[in-house]
PDBQT receptor file of N, H, CA, C and O in Angstrom, charges set to zero:
ATOM      1  N   UNK A   1       0.832  -1.188   0.000  1.00  0.00    +0.000 N 
ATOM      2  CA  UNK A   1       0.000   0.000   0.000  1.00  0.00    +0.000 C 
ATOM      3  C   UNK A   1       0.878   1.254   0.000  1.00  0.00    +0.000 C 
ATOM      4  O   UNK A   1       2.091   1.177   0.198  1.00  0.00    +0.000 OA
ATOM      5  N   UNK A   2       0.264   2.372  -0.218  1.00  0.00    +0.000 N 
ATOM      6  H   UNK A   2      -0.721   2.435  -0.379  1.00  0.00    +0.000 HD
ATOM      7  CA  UNK A   2       1.008   3.642  -0.208  1.00  0.00    +0.000 C 
ATOM      8  C   UNK A   2       1.699   3.861   1.133  1.00  0.00    +0.000 C 
ATOM      9  O   UNK A   2       2.827   4.350   1.190  1.00  0.00    +0.000 OA
ATOM     10  N   UNK A   3       1.015   3.498   2.198  1.00  0.00    +0.000 N 
ATOM     11  H   UNK A   3       0.099   3.101   2.152  1.00  0.00    +0.000 HD
ATOM     12  CA  UNK A   3       1.594   3.665   3.528  1.00  0.00    +0.000 C 
ATOM     13  C   UNK A   3       2.838   2.802   3.703  1.00  0.00    +0.000 C 
ATOM     14  O   UNK A   3       3.800   3.214   4.352  1.00  0.00    +0.000 OA
ATOM     15  N   UNK A   4       2.816   1.613   3.127  1.00  0.00    +0.000 N 
ATOM     16  H   UNK A   4       2.035   1.278   2.600  1.00  0.00    +0.000 HD
ATOM     17  CA  UNK A   4       3.991   0.733   3.203  1.00  0.00    +0.000 C 
ATOM     18  C   UNK A   4       5.197   1.370   2.520  1.00  0.00    +0.000 C 
ATOM     19  O   UNK A   4       6.314   1.309   3.035  1.00  0.00    +0.000 OA
ATOM     20  N   UNK A   5       4.970   1.974   1.371  1.00  0.00    +0.000 N 
ATOM     21  H   UNK A   5       4.063   2.024   0.953  1.00  0.00    +0.000 HD
ATOM     22  CA  UNK A   5       6.066   2.654   0.677  1.00  0.00    +0.000 C 
ATOM     23  C   UNK A   5       6.612   3.802   1.517  1.00  0.00    +0.000 C 
ATOM     24  O   UNK A   5       7.826   3.984   1.610  1.00  0.00    +0.000 OA
ATOM     25  N   UNK A   6       5.729   4.566   2.120  1.00  0.00    +0.000 N 
ATOM     26  H   UNK A   6       4.743   4.418   2.044  1.00  0.00    +0.000 HD
ATOM     27  CA  UNK A   6       6.162   5.735   2.893  1.00  0.00    +0.000 C 
ATOM     28  C   UNK A   6       6.813   5.358   4.219  1.00  0.00    +0.000 C 
ATOM     29  O   UNK A   6       7.393   6.218   4.882  1.00  0.00    +0.000 OA
ATOM     30  N   UNK A   7       6.729   4.095   4.615  1.00  0.00    +0.000 N 
ATOM     31  H   UNK A   7       6.258   3.396   4.076  1.00  0.00    +0.000 HD
ATOM     32  CA  UNK A   7       7.438   3.627   5.813  1.00  0.00    +0.000 C 
ATOM     33  C   UNK A   7       8.917   3.376   5.539  1.00  0.00    +0.000 C 
ATOM     34  O   UNK A   7       9.697   3.190   6.473  1.00  0.00    +0.000 OA
ATOM     35  N   UNK A   8       9.304   3.369   4.287  1.00  0.00    +0.000 N 
ATOM     36  H   UNK A   8       8.670   3.520   3.528  1.00  0.00    +0.000 HD
ATOM     37  CA  UNK A   8      10.720   3.213   3.924  1.00  0.00    +0.000 C 
ATOM     38  C   UNK A   8      11.401   4.536   4.249  1.00  0.00    +0.000 C 
ATOM     39  O   UNK A   8      11.080   5.554   3.634  1.00  0.00    +0.000 OA
ATOM     40  N   UNK A   9      12.336   4.549   5.202  1.00  0.00    +0.000 N 
ATOM     41  H   UNK A   9      12.596   3.722   5.701  1.00  0.00    +0.000 HD
ATOM     42  CA  UNK A   9      12.916   5.819   5.675  1.00  0.00    +0.000 C 
ATOM     43  C   UNK A   9      13.508   6.688   4.570  1.00  0.00    +0.000 C 
ATOM     44  O   UNK A   9      13.300   7.901   4.563  1.00  0.00    +0.000 OA
ATOM     45  N   UNK A  10      14.240   6.087   3.642  1.00  0.00    +0.000 N 
ATOM     46  H   UNK A  10      14.410   5.101   3.648  1.00  0.00    +0.000 HD
ATOM     47  CA  UNK A  10      14.863   6.863   2.573  1.00  0.00    +0.000 C 
ATOM     48  C   UNK A  10      13.821   7.500   1.661  1.00  0.00    +0.000 C 
ATOM     49  O   UNK A  10      14.027   8.595   1.139  1.00  0.00    +0.000 OA
ATOM     50  N   UNK A  11      12.724   6.820   1.477  1.00  0.00    +0.000 N 
ATOM     51  H   UNK A  11      12.557   5.930   1.901  1.00  0.00    +0.000 HD
ATOM     52  CA  UNK A  11      11.654   7.358   0.644  1.00  0.00    +0.000 C 
ATOM     53  C   UNK A  11      10.849   8.407   1.405  1.00  0.00    +0.000 C 
ATOM     54  O   UNK A  11      10.425   9.408   0.827  1.00  0.00    +0.000 OA
ATOM     55  N   UNK A  12      10.642   8.182   2.683  1.00  0.00    +0.000 N 
ATOM     56  H   UNK A  12      10.987   7.369   3.153  1.00  0.00    +0.000 HD
ATOM     57  CA  UNK A  12       9.864   9.114   3.497  1.00  0.00    +0.000 C 
ATOM     58  C   UNK A  12      10.506  10.492   3.575  1.00  0.00    +0.000 C 
ATOM     59  O   UNK A  12       9.797  11.496   3.647  1.00  0.00    +0.000 OA
ATOM     60  N   UNK A  13      11.831  10.560   3.562  1.00  0.00    +0.000 N 
ATOM     61  H   UNK A  13      12.407   9.744   3.503  1.00  0.00    +0.000 HD
ATOM     62  CA  UNK A  13      12.499  11.862   3.667  1.00  0.00    +0.000 C 
ATOM     63  C   UNK A  13      12.789  12.489   2.304  1.00  0.00    +0.000 C 
ATOM     64  O   UNK A  13      13.261  13.623   2.231  1.00  0.00    +0.000 OA
ATOM     65  N   UNK A  14      12.511  11.764   1.234  1.00  0.00    +0.000 N 
ATOM     66  H   UNK A  14      12.127  10.842   1.293  1.00  0.00    +0.000 HD
ATOM     67  CA  UNK A  14      12.759  12.275  -0.108  1.00  0.00    +0.000 C 
ATOM     68  C   UNK A  14      11.706  13.330  -0.453  1.00  0.00    +0.000 C 
ATOM     69  O   UNK A  14      10.511  13.074  -0.302  1.00  0.00    +0.000 OA
ATOM     70  N   UNK A  15      12.130  14.514  -0.913  1.00  0.00    +0.000 N 
ATOM     71  H   UNK A  15      13.100  14.721  -1.035  1.00  0.00    +0.000 HD
ATOM     72  CA  UNK A  15      11.150  15.551  -1.263  1.00  0.00    +0.000 C 
ATOM     73  C   UNK A  15      10.224  15.138  -2.410  1.00  0.00    +0.000 C 
ATOM     74  O   UNK A  15       9.155  15.725  -2.577  1.00  0.00    +0.000 OA
ATOM     75  N   UNK A  16      10.611  14.160  -3.185  1.00  0.00    +0.000 N 
ATOM     76  H   UNK A  16      11.480  13.683  -3.050  1.00  0.00    +0.000 HD
ATOM     77  CA  UNK A  16       9.779  13.692  -4.298  1.00  0.00    +0.000 C 
ATOM     78  C   UNK A  16       9.011  12.419  -3.954  1.00  0.00    +0.000 C 
ATOM     79  O   UNK A  16       8.478  11.755  -4.843  1.00  0.00    +0.000 OA
ATOM     80  N   UNK A  17       8.953  12.082  -2.687  1.00  0.00    +0.000 N 
ATOM     81  H   UNK A  17       9.386  12.622  -1.965  1.00  0.00    +0.000 HD
ATOM     82  CA  UNK A  17       8.358  10.801  -2.280  1.00  0.00    +0.000 C 
ATOM     83  C   UNK A  17       6.921  10.629  -2.763  1.00  0.00    +0.000 C 
ATOM     84  O   UNK A  17       6.558   9.545  -3.221  1.00  0.00    +0.000 OA
ATOM     85  N   UNK A  18       6.105  11.658  -2.673  1.00  0.00    +0.000 N 
ATOM     86  H   UNK A  18       6.399  12.538  -2.301  1.00  0.00    +0.000 HD
ATOM     87  CA  UNK A  18       4.709  11.537  -3.115  1.00  0.00    +0.000 C 
ATOM     88  C   UNK A  18       4.635  11.201  -4.601  1.00  0.00    +0.000 C 
ATOM     89  O   UNK A  18       3.826  10.368  -5.011  1.00  0.00    +0.000 OA
ATOM     90  N   UNK A  19       5.463  11.837  -5.398  1.00  0.00    +0.000 N 
ATOM     91  H   UNK A  19       6.120  12.513  -5.066  1.00  0.00    +0.000 HD
ATOM     92  CA  UNK A  19       5.467  11.581  -6.842  1.00  0.00    +0.000 C 
ATOM     93  C   UNK A  19       5.983  10.175  -7.137  1.00  0.00    +0.000 C 
ATOM     94  O   UNK A  19       5.462   9.487  -8.015  1.00  0.00    +0.000 OA
ATOM     95  N   UNK A  20       6.998   9.759  -6.405  1.00  0.00    +0.000 N 
ATOM     96  H   UNK A  20       7.421  10.318  -5.692  1.00  0.00    +0.000 HD
ATOM     97  CA  UNK A  20       7.552   8.418  -6.609  1.00  0.00    +0.000 C 
ATOM     98  C   UNK A  20       6.511   7.361  -6.242  1.00  0.00    +0.000 C 
ATOM     99  O   UNK A  20       6.284   6.418  -7.000  1.00  0.00    +0.000 OA
ATOM    100  N   UNK A  21       5.890   7.521  -5.092  1.00  0.00    +0.000 N 
ATOM    101  H   UNK A  21       6.075   8.288  -4.477  1.00  0.00    +0.000 HD
ATOM    102  CA  UNK A  21       4.873   6.558  -4.650  1.00  0.00    +0.000 C 
ATOM    103  C   UNK A  21       3.697   6.558  -5.624  1.00  0.00    +0.000 C 
ATOM    104  O   UNK A  21       3.172   5.497  -5.959  1.00  0.00    +0.000 OA
ATOM    105  N   UNK A  22       3.285   7.728  -6.077  1.00  0.00    +0.000 N 
ATOM    106  H   UNK A  22       3.712   8.591  -5.805  1.00  0.00    +0.000 HD
ATOM    107  CA  UNK A  22       2.169   7.806  -7.031  1.00  0.00    +0.000 C 
ATOM    108  C   UNK A  22       2.489   7.036  -8.319  1.00  0.00    +0.000 C 
ATOM    109  O   UNK A  22       1.601   6.424  -8.912  1.00  0.00    +0.000 OA
ATOM    110  N   UNK A  23       3.742   7.066  -8.746  1.00  0.00    +0.000 N 
ATOM    111  H   UNK A  23       4.464   7.563  -8.264  1.00  0.00    +0.000 HD
ATOM    112  CA  UNK A  23       4.113   6.364  -9.979  1.00  0.00    +0.000 C 
ATOM    113  C   UNK A  23       3.864   4.858  -9.864  1.00  0.00    +0.000 C 
ATOM    114  O   UNK A  23       3.576   4.209 -10.870  1.00  0.00    +0.000 OA
ATOM    115  N   UNK A  24       3.969   4.300  -8.675  1.00  0.00    +0.000 N 
ATOM    116  H   UNK A  24       4.203   4.827  -7.858  1.00  0.00    +0.000 HD
ATOM    117  CA  UNK A  24       3.716   2.876  -8.490  1.00  0.00    +0.000 C 
ATOM    118  C   UNK A  24       2.228   2.548  -8.566  1.00  0.00    +0.000 C 
ATOM    119  O   UNK A  24       1.863   1.420  -8.896  1.00  0.00    +0.000 OA
ATOM    120  N   UNK A  25       1.376   3.506  -8.270  1.00  0.00    +0.000 N 
ATOM    121  H   UNK A  25       1.673   4.422  -8.002  1.00  0.00    +0.000 HD
ATOM    122  CA  UNK A  25      -0.061   3.253  -8.228  1.00  0.00    +0.000 C 
ATOM    123  C   UNK A  25      -0.815   3.866  -9.402  1.00  0.00    +0.000 C 
ATOM    124  O   UNK A  25      -2.045   3.824  -9.428  1.00  0.00    +0.000 OA
ATOM    125  N   UNK A  26      -0.105   4.431 -10.369  1.00  0.00    +0.000 N 
ATOM    126  H   UNK A  26       0.894   4.465 -10.347  1.00  0.00    +0.000 HD
ATOM    127  CA  UNK A  26      -0.756   5.098 -11.498  1.00  0.00    +0.000 C 
ATOM    128  C   UNK A  26      -1.616   4.137 -12.317  1.00  0.00    +0.000 C 
ATOM    129  O   UNK A  26      -2.661   4.538 -12.830  1.00  0.00    +0.000 OA
ATOM    130  N   UNK A  27      -1.201   2.886 -12.448  1.00  0.00    +0.000 N 
ATOM    131  H   UNK A  27      -0.352   2.560 -12.032  1.00  0.00    +0.000 HD
ATOM    132  CA  UNK A  27      -1.957   1.907 -13.234  1.00  0.00    +0.000 C 
ATOM    133  C   UNK A  27      -2.790   0.973 -12.365  1.00  0.00    +0.000 C 
ATOM    134  O   UNK A  27      -3.437   0.064 -12.885  1.00  0.00    +0.000 OA
ATOM    135  N   UNK A  28      -2.785   1.177 -11.080  1.00  0.00    +0.000 N 
ATOM    136  H   UNK A  28      -2.259   1.916 -10.658  1.00  0.00    +0.000 HD
ATOM    137  CA  UNK A  28      -3.508   0.310 -10.161  1.00  0.00    +0.000 C 
ATOM    138  C   UNK A  28      -4.882   0.900  -9.859  1.00  0.00    +0.000 C 
ATOM    139  O   UNK A  28      -5.031   2.113  -9.712  1.00  0.00    +0.000 OA
ATOM    140  N   UNK A  29      -5.878   0.031  -9.768  1.00  0.00    +0.000 N 
ATOM    141  H   UNK A  29      -5.757  -0.954  -9.887  1.00  0.00    +0.000 HD
ATOM    142  CA  UNK A  29      -7.234   0.491  -9.476  1.00  0.00    +0.000 C 
ATOM    143  C   UNK A  29      -7.561   0.433  -7.988  1.00  0.00    +0.000 C 
ATOM    144  O   UNK A  29      -8.642   0.844  -7.567  1.00  0.00    +0.000 OA
ATOM    145  N   UNK A  30      -6.639  -0.069  -7.211  1.00  0.00    +0.000 N 
ATOM    146  H   UNK A  30      -5.760  -0.403  -7.554  1.00  0.00    +0.000 HD
ATOM    147  CA  UNK A  30      -6.835  -0.113  -5.767  1.00  0.00    +0.000 C 
ATOM    148  C   UNK A  30      -5.548   0.330  -5.083  1.00  0.00    +0.000 C 
ATOM    149  O   UNK A  30      -4.668   0.907  -5.721  1.00  0.00    +0.000 OA
ATOM    150  N   UNK A  31      -5.443   0.068  -3.831  1.00  0.00    +0.000 N 
ATOM    151  H   UNK A  31      -6.158  -0.402  -3.312  1.00  0.00    +0.000 HD
ATOM    152  CA  UNK A  31      -4.280   0.527  -3.061  1.00  0.00    +0.000 C 
ATOM    153  C   UNK A  31      -3.211  -0.555  -2.957  1.00  0.00    +0.000 C 
ATOM    154  O   UNK A  31      -2.467  -0.616  -1.978  1.00  0.00    +0.000 OA
ATOM    155  N   UNK A  32      -3.144  -1.412  -3.983  1.00  0.00    +0.000 N 
ATOM    156  H   UNK A  32      -3.748  -1.362  -4.778  1.00  0.00    +0.000 HD
ATOM    157  CA  UNK A  32      -2.171  -2.497  -3.967  1.00  0.00    +0.000 C 
ATOM    158  C   UNK A  32      -1.412  -2.512  -5.292  1.00  0.00    +0.000 C 
ATOM    159  O   UNK A  32      -1.913  -2.059  -6.322  1.00  0.00    +0.000 OA
ATOM    160  N   UNK A  33      -0.200  -3.041  -5.238  1.00  0.00    +0.000 N 
ATOM    161  H   UNK A  33       0.206  -3.409  -4.402  1.00  0.00    +0.000 HD
ATOM    162  CA  UNK A  33       0.641  -3.162  -6.427  1.00  0.00    +0.000 C 
ATOM    163  C   UNK A  33       1.123  -4.603  -6.510  1.00  0.00    +0.000 C 
ATOM    164  O   UNK A  33       1.652  -5.142  -5.538  1.00  0.00    +0.000 OA
ATOM    165  N   UNK A  34       0.939  -5.225  -7.672  1.00  0.00    +0.000 N 
ATOM    166  H   UNK A  34       0.509  -4.787  -8.462  1.00  0.00    +0.000 HD
ATOM    167  CA  UNK A  34       1.461  -6.585  -7.819  1.00  0.00    +0.000 C 
ATOM    168  C   UNK A  34       2.917  -6.523  -8.272  1.00  0.00    +0.000 C 
ATOM    169  O   UNK A  34       3.442  -5.448  -8.563  1.00  0.00    +0.000 OA
ATOM    170  N   UNK A  35       3.553  -7.670  -8.329  1.00  0.00    +0.000 N 
ATOM    171  H   UNK A  35       3.127  -8.543  -8.093  1.00  0.00    +0.000 HD
ATOM    172  CA  UNK A  35       4.982  -7.722  -8.631  1.00  0.00    +0.000 C 
ATOM    173  C   UNK A  35       5.295  -7.160 -10.012  1.00  0.00    +0.000 C 
ATOM    174  O   UNK A  35       6.272  -6.428 -10.173  1.00  0.00    +0.000 OA
ATOM    175  N   UNK A  36       4.486  -7.489 -11.003  1.00  0.00    +0.000 N 
ATOM    176  H   UNK A  36       3.693  -8.084 -10.873  1.00  0.00    +0.000 HD
ATOM    177  CA  UNK A  36       4.719  -7.006 -12.366  1.00  0.00    +0.000 C 
ATOM    178  C   UNK A  36       4.628  -5.480 -12.433  1.00  0.00    +0.000 C 
ATOM    179  O   UNK A  36       5.469  -4.840 -13.063  1.00  0.00    +0.000 OA
ATOM    180  N   UNK A  37       3.623  -4.898 -11.796  1.00  0.00    +0.000 N 
ATOM    181  H   UNK A  37       2.939  -5.418 -11.285  1.00  0.00    +0.000 HD
ATOM    182  CA  UNK A  37       3.500  -3.434 -11.760  1.00  0.00    +0.000 C 
ATOM    183  C   UNK A  37       4.708  -2.811 -11.067  1.00  0.00    +0.000 C 
ATOM    184  O   UNK A  37       5.244  -1.802 -11.523  1.00  0.00    +0.000 OA
ATOM    185  N   UNK A  38       5.124  -3.415  -9.977  1.00  0.00    +0.000 N 
ATOM    186  H   UNK A  38       4.689  -4.235  -9.607  1.00  0.00    +0.000 HD
ATOM    187  CA  UNK A  38       6.274  -2.923  -9.221  1.00  0.00    +0.000 C 
ATOM    188  C   UNK A  38       7.530  -2.912 -10.089  1.00  0.00    +0.000 C 
ATOM    189  O   UNK A  38       8.261  -1.922 -10.113  1.00  0.00    +0.000 OA
ATOM    190  N   UNK A  39       7.781  -4.006 -10.797  1.00  0.00    +0.000 N 
ATOM    191  H   UNK A  39       7.187  -4.811 -10.778  1.00  0.00    +0.000 HD
ATOM    192  CA  UNK A  39       8.973  -4.111 -11.636  1.00  0.00    +0.000 C 
ATOM    193  C   UNK A  39       8.925  -3.156 -12.824  1.00  0.00    +0.000 C 
ATOM    194  O   UNK A  39       9.954  -2.613 -13.224  1.00  0.00    +0.000 OA
ATOM    195  N   UNK A  40       7.745  -2.949 -13.387  1.00  0.00    +0.000 N 
ATOM    196  H   UNK A  40       6.908  -3.390 -13.062  1.00  0.00    +0.000 HD
ATOM    197  CA  UNK A  40       7.633  -1.999 -14.510  1.00  0.00    +0.000 C 
ATOM    198  C   UNK A  40       8.011  -0.593 -14.079  1.00  0.00    +0.000 C 
ATOM    199  O   UNK A  40       8.716   0.114 -14.800  1.00  0.00    +0.000 OA
ATOM    200  N   UNK A  41       7.551  -0.193 -12.926  1.00  0.00    +0.000 N 
ATOM    201  H   UNK A  41       6.978  -0.767 -12.341  1.00  0.00    +0.000 HD
ATOM    202  CA  UNK A  41       7.886   1.148 -12.439  1.00  0.00    +0.000 C 
ATOM    203  C   UNK A  41       9.370   1.230 -12.110  1.00  0.00    +0.000 C 
ATOM    204  O   UNK A  41      10.017   2.226 -12.434  1.00  0.00    +0.000 OA
ATOM    205  N   UNK A  42       9.915   0.209 -11.478  1.00  0.00    +0.000 N 
ATOM    206  H   UNK A  42       9.390  -0.600 -11.216  1.00  0.00    +0.000 HD
ATOM    207  CA  UNK A  42      11.349   0.214 -11.167  1.00  0.00    +0.000 C 
ATOM    208  C   UNK A  42      12.202   0.324 -12.423  1.00  0.00    +0.000 C 
ATOM    209  O   UNK A  42      13.275   0.926 -12.388  1.00  0.00    +0.000 OA
ATOM    210  N   UNK A  43      11.748  -0.240 -13.516  1.00  0.00    +0.000 N 
ATOM    211  H   UNK A  43      10.877  -0.729 -13.544  1.00  0.00    +0.000 HD
ATOM    212  CA  UNK A  43      12.542  -0.192 -14.749  1.00  0.00    +0.000 C 
ATOM    213  C   UNK A  43      12.752   1.236 -15.237  1.00  0.00    +0.000 C 
ATOM    214  O   UNK A  43      13.724   1.510 -15.941  1.00  0.00    +0.000 OA
ATOM    215  N   UNK A  44      11.863   2.142 -14.876  1.00  0.00    +0.000 N 
ATOM    216  H   UNK A  44      11.073   1.920 -14.304  1.00  0.00    +0.000 HD
ATOM    217  CA  UNK A  44      12.033   3.549 -15.265  1.00  0.00    +0.000 C 
ATOM    218  C   UNK A  44      13.220   4.194 -14.559  1.00  0.00    +0.000 C 
ATOM    219  O   UNK A  44      13.779   5.172 -15.056  1.00  0.00    +0.000 OA
ATOM    220  N   UNK A  45      13.603   3.667 -13.426  1.00  0.00    +0.000 N 
ATOM    221  H   UNK A  45      13.150   2.873 -13.022  1.00  0.00    +0.000 HD
ATOM    222  CA  UNK A  45      14.707   4.242 -12.653  1.00  0.00    +0.000 C 
ATOM    223  C   UNK A  45      16.059   3.619 -13.006  1.00  0.00    +0.000 C 
ATOM    224  O   UNK A  45      17.094   4.046 -12.494  1.00  0.00    +0.000 OA
ATOM    225  N   UNK A  46      16.048   2.639 -13.854  1.00  0.00    +0.000 N 
ATOM    226  H   UNK A  46      15.207   2.292 -14.270  1.00  0.00    +0.000 HD
ATOM    227  CA  UNK A  46      17.287   1.964 -14.254  1.00  0.00    +0.000 C 
ATOM    228  C   UNK A  46      18.041   2.830 -15.266  1.00  0.00    +0.000 C 
ATOM    229  O   UNK A  46      17.421   3.428 -16.146  1.00  0.00    +0.000 OA
ATOM    230  N   UNK A  47      19.360   2.904 -15.156  1.00  0.00    +0.000 N 
ATOM    231  H   UNK A  47      19.865   2.418 -14.442  1.00  0.00    +0.000 HD
ATOM    232  CA  UNK A  47      20.138   3.697 -16.125  1.00  0.00    +0.000 C 
ATOM    233  C   UNK A  47      19.946   3.182 -17.553  1.00  0.00    +0.000 C 
ATOM    234  O   UNK A  47      19.762   1.985 -17.773  1.00  0.00    +0.000 OA
ATOM    235  N   UNK A  48      19.989   4.079 -18.490  1.00  0.00    +0.000 N 
ATOM    236  H   UNK A  48      20.138   5.051 -18.310  1.00  0.00    +0.000 HD
ATOM    237  CA  UNK A  48      19.810   3.740 -19.898  1.00  0.00    +0.000 C 
ATOM    238  C   UNK A  48      21.106   3.171 -20.467  1.00  0.00    +0.000 C 
ATOM    239  O   UNK A  48      22.187   3.715 -20.243  1.00  0.00    +0.000 OA
ATOM    240  N   UNK A  49      20.984   2.080 -21.201  1.00  0.00    +0.000 N 
ATOM    241  H   UNK A  49      20.106   1.638 -21.383  1.00  0.00    +0.000 HD
ATOM    242  CA  UNK A  49      22.134   1.511 -21.920  1.00  0.00    +0.000 C 
ATOM    243  C   UNK A  49      22.079   2.042 -23.348  1.00  0.00    +0.000 C 
ATOM    244  O   UNK A  49      21.093   1.835 -24.055  1.00  0.00    +0.000 OA
ATOM    245  N   UNK A  50      23.112   2.706 -23.757  1.00  0.00    +0.000 N 
ATOM    246  H   UNK A  50      23.913   2.874 -23.182  1.00  0.00    +0.000 HD
ATOM    247  CA  UNK A  50      23.115   3.349 -25.066  1.00  0.00    +0.000 C 
ATOM    248  C   UNK A  50      23.164   2.368 -26.226  1.00  0.00    +0.000 C 
ATOM    249  O   UNK A  50      22.706   2.695 -27.320  1.00  0.00    +0.000 OA
ATOM    250  N   UNK A  51      23.702   1.187 -26.020  1.00  0.00    +0.000 N 
ATOM    251  H   UNK A  51      24.074   0.921 -25.131  1.00  0.00    +0.000 HD
ATOM    252  CA  UNK A  51      23.848   0.241 -27.121  1.00  0.00    +0.000 C 
ATOM    253  C   UNK A  51      22.702  -0.761 -27.239  1.00  0.00    +0.000 C 
ATOM    254  O   UNK A  51      22.714  -1.603 -28.136  1.00  0.00    +0.000 OA
ATOM    255  N   UNK A  52      21.711  -0.683 -26.347  1.00  0.00    +0.000 N 
ATOM    256  H   UNK A  52      21.701   0.001 -25.618  1.00  0.00    +0.000 HD
ATOM    257  CA  UNK A  52      20.562  -1.592 -26.405  1.00  0.00    +0.000 C 
ATOM    258  C   UNK A  52      19.275  -0.813 -26.256  1.00  0.00    +0.000 C 
ATOM    259  O   UNK A  52      19.189   0.136 -25.477  1.00  0.00    +0.000 OA
ATOM    260  N   UNK A  53      18.277  -1.226 -27.015  1.00  0.00    +0.000 N 
ATOM    261  H   UNK A  53      18.347  -1.997 -27.648  1.00  0.00    +0.000 HD
ATOM    262  CA  UNK A  53      16.977  -0.574 -26.918  1.00  0.00    +0.000 C 
ATOM    263  C   UNK A  53      16.104  -1.326 -25.926  1.00  0.00    +0.000 C 
ATOM    264  O   UNK A  53      16.053  -2.556 -25.934  1.00  0.00    +0.000 OA
ATOM    265  N   UNK A  54      15.426  -0.581 -25.079  1.00  0.00    +0.000 N 
ATOM    266  H   UNK A  54      15.468   0.418 -25.073  1.00  0.00    +0.000 HD
ATOM    267  CA  UNK A  54      14.519  -1.157 -24.101  1.00  0.00    +0.000 C 
ATOM    268  C   UNK A  54      13.339  -0.207 -23.990  1.00  0.00    +0.000 C 
ATOM    269  O   UNK A  54      13.480   0.906 -23.484  1.00  0.00    +0.000 OA
ATOM    270  N   UNK A  55      12.185  -0.639 -24.458  1.00  0.00    +0.000 N 
ATOM    271  H   UNK A  55      12.070  -1.543 -24.869  1.00  0.00    +0.000 HD
ATOM    272  CA  UNK A  55      11.014   0.228 -24.515  1.00  0.00    +0.000 C 
ATOM    273  C   UNK A  55      10.631   0.802 -23.144  1.00  0.00    +0.000 C 
ATOM    274  O   UNK A  55      10.341   1.994 -23.041  1.00  0.00    +0.000 OA
ATOM    275  N   UNK A  56      10.626  -0.018 -22.099  1.00  0.00    +0.000 N 
ATOM    276  H   UNK A  56      10.862  -0.986 -22.182  1.00  0.00    +0.000 HD
ATOM    277  CA  UNK A  56      10.232   0.461 -20.775  1.00  0.00    +0.000 C 
ATOM    278  C   UNK A  56      11.242   1.425 -20.184  1.00  0.00    +0.000 C 
ATOM    279  O   UNK A  56      10.896   2.266 -19.353  1.00  0.00    +0.000 OA
ATOM    280  N   UNK A  57      12.474   1.307 -20.605  1.00  0.00    +0.000 N 
ATOM    281  H   UNK A  57      12.755   0.624 -21.279  1.00  0.00    +0.000 HD
ATOM    282  CA  UNK A  57      13.528   2.131 -20.030  1.00  0.00    +0.000 C 
ATOM    283  C   UNK A  57      14.030   3.182 -21.022  1.00  0.00    +0.000 C 
ATOM    284  O   UNK A  57      15.136   3.698 -20.862  1.00  0.00    +0.000 OA
ATOM    285  N   UNK A  58      13.248   3.500 -22.025  1.00  0.00    +0.000 N 
ATOM    286  H   UNK A  58      12.350   3.081 -22.155  1.00  0.00    +0.000 HD
ATOM    287  CA  UNK A  58      13.669   4.478 -23.023  1.00  0.00    +0.000 C 
ATOM    288  C   UNK A  58      13.546   5.893 -22.461  1.00  0.00    +0.000 C 
ATOM    289  O   UNK A  58      12.824   6.128 -21.492  1.00  0.00    +0.000 OA
ATOM    290  N   UNK A  59      14.243   6.808 -23.069  1.00  0.00    +0.000 N 
ATOM    291  H   UNK A  59      14.830   6.618 -23.856  1.00  0.00    +0.000 HD
ATOM    292  CA  UNK A  59      14.150   8.208 -22.641  1.00  0.00    +0.000 C 
ATOM    293  C   UNK A  59      12.722   8.729 -22.772  1.00  0.00    +0.000 C 
ATOM    294  O   UNK A  59      12.266   9.500 -21.927  1.00  0.00    +0.000 OA
ATOM    295  N   UNK A  60      12.021   8.321 -23.810  1.00  0.00    +0.000 N 
ATOM    296  H   UNK A  60      12.391   7.695 -24.496  1.00  0.00    +0.000 HD
ATOM    297  CA  UNK A  60      10.642   8.779 -24.018  1.00  0.00    +0.000 C 
ATOM    298  C   UNK A  60       9.719   8.295 -22.902  1.00  0.00    +0.000 C 
ATOM    299  O   UNK A  60       8.854   9.040 -22.442  1.00  0.00    +0.000 OA
ATOM    300  N   UNK A  61       9.901   7.061 -22.472  1.00  0.00    +0.000 N 
ATOM    301  H   UNK A  61      10.603   6.455 -22.846  1.00  0.00    +0.000 HD
ATOM    302  CA  UNK A  61       9.069   6.514 -21.397  1.00  0.00    +0.000 C 
ATOM    303  C   UNK A  61       9.376   7.165 -20.062  1.00  0.00    +0.000 C 
ATOM    304  O   UNK A  61       8.509   7.235 -19.191  1.00  0.00    +0.000 OA
ATOM    305  N   UNK A  62      10.600   7.641 -19.892  1.00  0.00    +0.000 N 
ATOM    306  H   UNK A  62      11.305   7.584 -20.600  1.00  0.00    +0.000 HD
ATOM    307  CA  UNK A  62      10.981   8.276 -18.628  1.00  0.00    +0.000 C 
ATOM    308  C   UNK A  62      10.415   9.682 -18.506  1.00  0.00    +0.000 C 
ATOM    309  O   UNK A  62      10.382  10.248 -17.414  1.00  0.00    +0.000 OA
ATOM    310  N   UNK A  63       9.971  10.248 -19.623  1.00  0.00    +0.000 N 
ATOM    311  H   UNK A  63       9.999   9.789 -20.511  1.00  0.00    +0.000 HD
ATOM    312  CA  UNK A  63       9.364  11.578 -19.564  1.00  0.00    +0.000 C 
ATOM    313  C   UNK A  63       7.995  11.432 -18.991  1.00  0.00    +0.000 C 
ATOM    314  O   UNK A  63       7.279  12.422 -18.841  1.00  0.00    +0.000 OA
TER     315      UNK A  63
């Protein structure tokens, strides 16, 4: 749940915490996130590899 995310100390003190937490629930219809949704959102935070294309981790998707 959103509260579970905000219990993570590093996330709780982050000035962007609300936006980060919201990104995990943007595609969810309830207050829960399954593993696939969680991993999709995490992929946006992964550094871009210049020599390989990855749709979920592209610069366009990160916007």
